[in-house]
C-alpha positions in Angstrom: -134.5 70.3 -78.6 -133.4 71.6 -75.1 -130.2 69.7 -75.5 -129.4 71.5 -78.7 -130.0 74.8 -77.3 -127.9 74.0 -74.4 -124.9 72.8 -76.7 -125.3 76.1 -78.5 -125.1 78.2 -75.3 -122.3 76.1 -74.0 -120.3 77.0 -77.2 -121.2 80.6 -77.0 -119.7 80.6 -73.3 -116.6 79.1 -74.3 -116.2 81.3 -77.2 -116.7 84.3 -75.1 -114.4 83.2 -72.4 -111.7 82.7 -75.2 -111.8 86.3 -76.4 -112.3 87.9 -72.9 -116.0 88.9 -73.7 -117.4 89.1 -70.0 -120.7 90.3 -71.0 -120.9 87.5 -73.6 -120.1 84.9 -70.9 -122.5 86.4 -68.6 -125.4 86.3 -71.2 -124.6 82.8 -72.3 -124.7 81.7 -68.6 -128.1 83.5 -68.3 -129.3 81.7 -71.4 -128.6 78.4 -70.0 -124.9 77.6 -70.6 -123.2 75.2 -68.1 -120.5 76.9 -66.3 -118.4 73.8 -66.5 -119.1 72.9 -70.4 -116.0 71.8 -72.1 -114.5 72.2 -75.5 -113.2 69.3 -77.6 -109.9 69.4 -75.7 -111.8 69.3 -72.3 -111.1 73.0 -71.3 -113.8 74.7 -69.3 -114.6 78.4 -69.8 -112.5 79.4 -66.9 -109.5 77.6 -68.1 -109.8 79.3 -71.5 -110.1 82.6 -69.7 -107.2 81.9 -67.2 -104.9 80.7 -70.1 -105.6 84.1 -72.0 -105.3 86.1 -68.7 -108.9 87.5 -69.2 -109.0 88.5 -65.6 -112.6 90.1 -65.7 -114.1 87.3 -67.4 -112.4 84.8 -65.0 -113.9 86.8 -62.1 -117.3 86.4 -63.5 -117.0 82.8 -64.0 -115.8 82.2 -60.6 -118.8 84.2 -59.2 -120.9 81.9 -61.2 -119.4 78.8 -59.4 -116.7 77.8 -62.0 -114.2 75.2 -60.6 -110.6 76.3 -60.5 -109.4 72.7 -60.4 -111.2 71.5 -63.6 -108.6 69.7 -65.6 -108.5 69.3 -69.5 -107.1 66.4 -71.5 -103.5 67.6 -70.7 -104.2 67.9 -67.0 -104.1 71.6 -67.0 -106.6 73.7 -64.8 -107.5 77.1 -64.4 -105.3 77.2 -61.1 -102.4 75.3 -62.5 -102.1 77.5 -65.6 -101.5 80.4 -63.4 -98.2 79.1 -62.6 -97.3 79.1 -66.4 -98.7 82.4 -67.2 -97.4 84.0 -64.0 -100.5 86.1 -63.6 -100.8 87.3 -60.1 -104.1 89.1 -60.8 -105.5 85.8 -62.0 -104.1 83.9 -59.0 -105.9 86.4 -56.8 -109.1 86.0 -58.7 -109.0 82.2 -58.3 -107.8 82.0 -54.7 -111.4 82.7 -53.2 -112.5 79.8 -55.2 -110.4 77.7 -52.8 -108.1 75.8 -55.5 -106.6 72.7 -54.6 -102.8 73.6 -53.8 -101.9 69.9 -54.2 -103.2 69.4 -57.8 -100.7 68.3 -60.2 -100.2 68.9 -63.8 -99.1 66.2 -66.5 -95.5 66.4 -65.1 -96.6 65.8 -61.5 -95.9 69.6 -60.5 -98.0 72.0 -58.6 -98.4 75.6 -59.7 -95.4 76.7 -58.0 -93.0 74.6 -60.1 -93.6 76.0 -63.5 -93.4 79.5 -62.1 -90.2 78.8 -60.5 -88.8 77.4 -63.9 -89.9 80.3 -65.8 -88.7 83.0 -63.6 -91.9 84.4 -62.5 -90.8 86.4 -59.6 -93.8 88.4 -58.8 -96.0 85.3 -59.1 -93.8 83.2 -56.8 -93.6 85.9 -54.2 -97.3 86.3 -54.1 -98.0 82.7 -54.1 -95.6 82.1 -51.1 -97.4 85.0 -49.3 -101.0 84.1 -49.9 -100.8 80.3 -49.7 -99.1 77.5 -47.6 -98.1 75.7 -50.8 -95.7 72.9 -50.3 -92.3 74.4 -51.5 -90.7 71.0 -51.3 -93.2 69.3 -53.5 -91.5 66.8 -55.9 -92.6 66.2 -59.5 -92.7 63.2 -61.5 -89.0 64.1 -62.8 -88.0 64.1 -59.2 -87.5 68.0 -59.0 -88.7 70.5 -56.6 -89.3 74.2 -57.5 -85.9 74.9 -56.2 -84.2 72.2 -58.3 -86.3 73.3 -61.5 -85.3 76.9 -61.0 -81.6 75.8 -61.1 -81.8 73.1 -63.6 -84.0 74.8 -66.1 -83.4 78.5 -65.2 -80.6 80.6 -66.8 -79.0 81.8 -63.6 -80.0 85.3 -64.0 -81.7 87.8 -61.6 -85.0 86.4 -61.8 -83.9 82.9 -60.9 -81.7 84.2 -58.3 -84.6 85.9 -56.8 -86.7 82.9 -57.0 -84.2 80.7 -55.3 -83.9 83.4 -52.4 -87.7 83.4 -52.0 -88.0 79.6 -51.9 -85.3 79.2 -49.4 -86.8 82.0 -47.3 -90.1 80.4 -47.5 -88.5 77.0 -46.2 -87.5 75.1 -49.2 -84.9 72.4 -48.4 -81.6 73.0 -50.3 -80.4 69.5 -49.7 -83.2 67.8 -51.5 -81.5 65.9 -54.3 -83.1 65.0 -57.6 -83.7 61.6 -58.9 -79.9 61.0 -59.7 -78.8 62.3 -56.2 -77.8 65.7 -57.5 -78.6 68.8 -55.0 -79.7 72.2 -56.3 -76.3 73.5 -55.0 -74.4 70.9 -57.0 -76.3 71.7 -60.1 -75.7 75.5 -59.7 -72.0 74.9 -59.1 -71.9 72.7 -62.3 -73.5 75.3 -64.3 -71.6 78.1 -63.1 -74.4 80.0 -61.3 -72.2 81.6 -58.7 -74.7 83.8 -57.1 -77.1 81.1 -56.7 -74.6 78.7 -55.3 -73.7 81.3 -52.7 -77.2 81.5 -51.7 -77.6 77.9 -51.3 -74.2 77.4 -49.5 -75.5 80.0 -46.8 -78.4 77.8 -45.8 -76.9 74.3 -45.9 
C-alpha cells in the first residue's frame, strides 16, 4: 500500500514539474514523492523542469536536494540541458547544486558545446564567467566548442561572438577535428570571413 501511494506521489511530482507547478511539486514532495523519481524515459522532475525552463520549480527542487547531474535514458541531465535551451536563469539556479562540469551527453559533449553550436551567446558568456568549464573539451565527434560553433554554426553575428568569447577564454584555435581540419580551415572553407579573421589573429 505504501509503495502504491509513493508511486502516485512520484507521478504527481513529475507532472507538476512538467507543467511548472511549483506549489504542486512542493505538495507532492511533502506527501512523500521521491525527489529523484523518474518517468518512463528516466527523466527526473528537475530534468523535466529544466527542459521546459520552469525556473521557479527547478529552484524548489534544488532546494529539496534534486541532483543536477541525474541523466535519463538519452544521457540528458538538468545541467546538460541548459546548454541546449541556453537558459542563463536555469544555469544560475543549478550552479549552487554543484553540477559536474565534465558530465558528457550522448555525443560526448559538455554543456558548453551545444550552446556554442546553437549560438547561445548569453549562455556561453555567463557560463565562461561563472565556471572553469573546459573550453577545449573534445566530444565523440572530435569537436571542441570552437569547432562546433564553426562547423555547425551559420557564420553570423551570434557565432562570431561565441568564437570571440571562446578564444578570449583560452580556447585553442589550432585544435583540429578527427580529420585534421582546424576551426580556421573550416571557417575559410565556409566563407566565414569574420570568424576566420578572429582565428587568424590568435594563431
